[in-house]
C-alpha positions in Angstrom: 147.4 116.3 -84.2 146.9 114.1 -81.2 143.8 112.0 -81.3 143.0 110.8 -77.8 139.2 110.2 -77.9 138.0 106.9 -79.2 135.0 104.8 -79.9 134.4 101.4 -81.6 132.5 100.3 -84.7 131.6 96.7 -85.6 130.8 96.1 -89.3 129.5 92.9 -91.0 130.7 93.1 -94.6 128.9 91.3 -97.5 130.7 88.0 -98.0 133.1 87.1 -99.4 135.3 89.7 -97.8 139.0 89.2 -97.3 140.1 91.8 -94.9 143.9 91.7 -95.6 143.5 91.8 -99.4 140.9 94.6 -99.2 142.8 97.0 -96.9 146.4 96.1 -98.0 146.3 95.4 -101.7 148.8 92.9 -103.2 150.2 95.4 -105.7 151.1 97.7 -102.9 148.1 100.1 -103.1 147.5 101.7 -99.7 144.0 102.2 -98.3 144.1 105.9 -97.5 147.8 106.9 -97.2 151.1 105.2 -98.1 152.3 106.0 -94.6 149.7 103.8 -92.9 150.9 100.7 -90.9 149.9 97.1 -91.5 151.2 94.7 -88.9 150.1 91.2 -87.9 146.7 91.6 -89.6 146.0 95.0 -88.1 145.9 98.3 -90.1 146.5 101.7 -88.6 145.5 104.5 -91.0 144.0 108.0 -91.0 141.9 110.3 -93.2 140.0 113.5 -93.3 136.2 113.2 -93.0 134.9 116.6 -93.9 136.9 118.8 -91.5 137.6 116.1 -88.9 140.9 114.2 -88.8 140.1 110.5 -88.0 142.5 107.8 -87.0 141.6 104.2 -87.5 142.7 100.9 -86.2 141.1 98.1 -88.2 141.2 94.3 -87.7 139.2 91.3 -88.7 137.4 89.1 -86.1 135.8 86.9 -88.7 136.6 85.0 -91.9 136.3 85.6 -95.6 133.1 83.7 -95.7 131.8 85.1 -92.4 133.4 88.5 -92.1 133.3 90.8 -89.1 135.4 93.9 -88.7 136.3 95.7 -85.5 137.3 99.3 -86.0 138.6 101.7 -83.3 138.0 105.3 -84.3 140.2 108.0 -82.9 139.3 111.7 -82.9 140.6 114.9 -81.3 137.4 115.7 -79.5 134.6 113.4 -78.3 132.0 112.6 -81.0 128.3 112.9 -80.3 126.1 110.0 -81.5 125.1 111.8 -84.7 128.8 112.3 -85.7 129.6 108.7 -84.8 126.8 107.5 -87.2 128.2 109.7 -90.0 131.7 108.4 -89.5 130.4 104.8 -89.5 128.4 105.4 -92.8 131.5 107.0 -94.4 133.7 104.0 -93.4 131.1 101.6 -94.6 131.3 103.2 -98.1 135.1 103.6 -98.2 136.0 100.1 -97.2 133.2 98.6 -99.4 131.6 96.5 -96.7 128.3 96.5 -98.6 129.8 95.7 -102.1 128.3 92.5 -103.6 130.9 90.7 -105.7 128.7 87.8 -106.6 127.8 89.0 -110.1 131.3 89.9 -110.9 132.5 86.5 -109.8 129.9 84.7 -111.9 131.3 86.6 -114.9 134.9 86.2 -113.9 134.7 82.4 -113.6 133.7 82.1 -117.2 136.3 84.6 -118.4 139.6 83.2 -119.8 141.6 86.0 -118.1 139.8 86.9 -114.9 139.2 83.3 -113.8 142.9 83.0 -113.1 142.8 85.9 -110.6 140.1 84.5 -108.3 142.3 82.0 -106.5 144.7 84.7 -105.3 142.3 87.5 -104.8 139.0 85.9 -103.7 137.2 88.3 -101.4 139.2 91.4 -102.3 136.8 94.4 -102.4 137.4 97.7 -104.2 137.8 100.5 -101.6 137.2 104.2 -102.1 139.6 107.1 -101.6 139.8 109.1 -98.4 138.3 112.1 -100.3 137.8 113.3 -103.9 140.9 115.5 -103.9 143.1 112.4 -102.9 141.7 110.6 -106.0 142.3 113.6 -108.2 145.9 113.9 -106.9 146.6 110.3 -107.7 145.1 110.7 -111.2 147.2 113.8 -112.0 150.4 112.1 -110.7 149.8 109.0 -112.8 149.8 111.0 -116.0 152.7 110.3 -118.4 154.7 108.5 -115.8 155.6 104.9 -114.9 154.0 103.6 -111.7 157.3 103.8 -109.7 157.7 107.5 -110.6 154.0 108.2 -109.7 154.4 106.6 -106.3 157.5 108.6 -105.6 155.7 111.9 -106.4 152.7 110.9 -104.3 154.8 110.0 -101.3 156.7 113.3 -101.6 153.5 115.3 -101.7 152.0 113.6 -98.7 155.3 113.7 -96.7 155.7 117.4 -97.2 152.1 118.7 -97.2 150.0 116.2 -95.4 148.9 116.5 -91.7 150.3 114.3 -89.0 148.0 112.3 -86.8 149.1 110.6 -83.5 147.0 107.9 -82.0 147.4 104.4 -80.4 151.1 104.8 -80.3 151.4 105.5 -84.1 152.2 108.7 -86.0 150.8 108.7 -89.5 150.9 111.3 -92.4 147.5 111.9 -94.1 146.8 112.7 -97.7 146.7 116.5 -98.0 143.5 118.4 -98.4 142.7 120.9 -101.2 143.3 123.8 -98.8 146.8 122.5 -97.9 147.9 122.2 -101.5 146.3 125.5 -102.5 148.4 127.1 -99.7 151.6 125.4 -100.8 151.2 126.7 -104.4 153.3 125.7 -107.4 156.5 127.1 -105.7 156.0 124.8 -102.7 155.3 121.7 -104.8 158.6 122.2 -106.7 160.4 120.1 -104.1 158.5 117.1 -105.3 159.5 117.5 -108.9 156.0 117.2 -110.3 156.8 119.0 -113.6 153.7 120.3 -115.4 151.5 118.3 -113.0 152.1 120.9 -110.2 150.1 123.7 -111.9 147.2 121.4 -112.5 147.2 120.0 -109.0 147.2 123.5 -107.5 144.4 124.7 -109.8 142.3 121.6 -108.9 143.0 122.3 -105.2 141.8 125.9 -105.5 138.6 124.8 -107.1 137.9 122.0 -104.6 138.9 124.2 -101.6 135.8 126.4 -102.3 133.5 123.6 -101.2 131.1 124.0 -104.2 132.6 121.2 -106.3 130.8 117.8 -105.9 132.1 115.4 -103.3 132.9 111.8 -104.1 129.6 110.8 -102.6 127.6 113.3 -104.7 129.4 112.1 -107.9 128.2 108.6 -107.0 124.6 109.9 -107.0 125.0 111.4 -110.5 124.6 109.3 -113.7 127.9 108.0 -114.9 128.1 110.3 -117.9 127.2 113.4 -115.9 129.8 112.5 -113.2 132.5 112.2 -115.8 131.6 115.4 -117.5 131.9 117.2 -114.2 135.3 115.7 -113.6 136.4 116.8 -117.1 135.8 120.4 -116.1 138.8 120.2 -113.8 142.1 121.6 -115.2 144.4 118.9 -116.5 141.8 116.1 -116.2 141.3 114.2 -119.5 139.6 111.0 -120.3 142.1 108.7 -118.6 142.3 110.8 -115.4 138.5 111.1 -115.2 138.3 107.3 -115.5 140.7 107.0 -112.5 138.7 109.4 -110.3 135.1 108.5 -111.1 133.1 106.4 -108.7 131.3 104.8 -111.6 132.4 101.9 -113.9 135.3 102.7 -116.1 138.4 101.2 -117.8 141.3 103.6 -117.4 144.0 102.8 -120.0 147.2 104.7 -120.5 150.5 103.9 -122.3 151.7 101.6 -119.5 148.5 99.7 -119.0 148.0 99.4 -122.7 151.1 97.1 -122.7 149.4 94.7 -120.2 145.9 94.6 -121.6 147.2 94.6 -125.2 148.9 91.3 -124.4 146.0 89.9 -122.5 143.3 90.8 -125.1 145.2 90.5 -128.4 148.2 88.3 -127.5 150.8 90.9 -128.2 152.3 94.2 -127.0 151.0 97.2 -129.0 153.6 98.6 -131.4 152.4 102.1 -130.6 150.9 102.1 -127.2 149.3 105.6 -127.4 147.5 104.8 -130.6 146.2 101.5 -129.2 144.6 103.0 -126.1 141.1 103.5 -127.6 141.0 100.0 -129.1 142.1 98.4 -125.8 139.6 100.5 -123.8 136.7 99.6 -126.1 137.7 95.9 -125.8 137.8 96.0 -122.0 134.3 97.7 -121.8 132.9 95.2 -124.4 134.3 92.1 -122.7 133.5 93.0 -119.1 130.7 95.5 -119.4 129.4 96.8 -116.1 132.3 94.9 -114.4 135.0 96.5 -116.5 136.6 98.5 -113.6 136.6 95.4 -111.3 138.2 93.4 -114.1 140.9 96.1 -114.5 141.3 96.2 -110.7 141.7 92.4 -110.3 144.2 92.2 -113.2 146.5 94.9 -112.0 146.5 93.4 -108.5 147.5 90.0 -109.8 150.0 90.7 -112.6 152.6 88.3 -111.1 150.1 85.5 -110.8 148.7 86.0 -114.3 152.2 86.1 -115.8 152.9 82.6 -114.3 149.5 81.1 -115.2 149.3 82.5 -118.7 153.0 82.5 -119.4 152.9 86.1 -120.5 155.4 88.7 -119.1 153.2 91.3 -117.6 154.3 94.4 -115.7 152.8 97.8 -115.0 155.7 100.1 -114.3 
C-alpha cells in the first residue's frame, strides 16, 4: 500500500524520555514491527490503527530532560481533523509519552538490582503494541521456546502474512491483523513451523476478527483481574501469556526468564525451572509491587550490563 498523504504531530513527552531507548530497545525489541528502520536517530515504522494503515517517521528534536518528538504521519487518503486527533491520541498512548517514571525511579534507586539498570536505561519508556492481536501473537510465539526461536517465528509470520506499506522512500512490512491470519489458516502458517502454536494463533485470530473482543484500550479501562480473566478466555492463553498481553502490571515468568530472575533474587539458577516459576513470580511481585512489570522490563533490556555489574552470567535465550 502506497501512503502518499502526510501530516505532522509534535508531542511533548513526560521527562525523562530517551527517544532512542524508547523506540529502539537495547535488547532488540522493535516498536511495532521487526521490519522497521532505525537510522541516524530516525525511526520509520508502520501499524494498523483500526482499519487504517499508518506509516510513521519519528525523530527527537529535544533532549532526555526536555523531550520533544516530531512525527510525520503517512496515510493512503487525506485525514480529516477528527481522524488526525484520533491518530495523535493513539500514538501518545503507544509510545508512552505521558508515562510518569518518577515513582518507579524512586523505588529503583533503592533496589539492589534495579539501581544498576538506571545508568544505561535512564529515560526508557515502556511502549504499547500496535494492536492487541500483535501482543497475542507475540505471547503465543514465546511459549515453550527460547527467545531466538520466538523471534524467528515472529519474523516469518510477519514476512509472509503482514501487509506492505510504502512511504517516504521506505517499504515496511506490518504486523498482520486477525483477519489476515484467519484467512491464512493453519495450513498457511505451516511454512513458519509454529508447531502447536499455529492452531491457537488461528483460533485467536478468528475470535478477534469478529470485532467483539475487547481492544487493548478497553482492557486498560478494566480492572487488572477482569482484564486478565478476559485474556484467559482465549485459546492457548495461560497465566504466562496473559501476563505478556495485559496492559496492567504483571510479572511474566517462564522457564527461560526463571533462570535470570532465580539468579537475581536467590543467587542461583533454579534446579527445576518450571517448578520454580511460581516462587520467582511471587518474589518479583512482592519486591517491586505496582512496578513489577517495569522492573522486569528494565532487567531484560539490560542483561549484559547487569551481568558485568553483578558478576552474574545472565542470558534470556
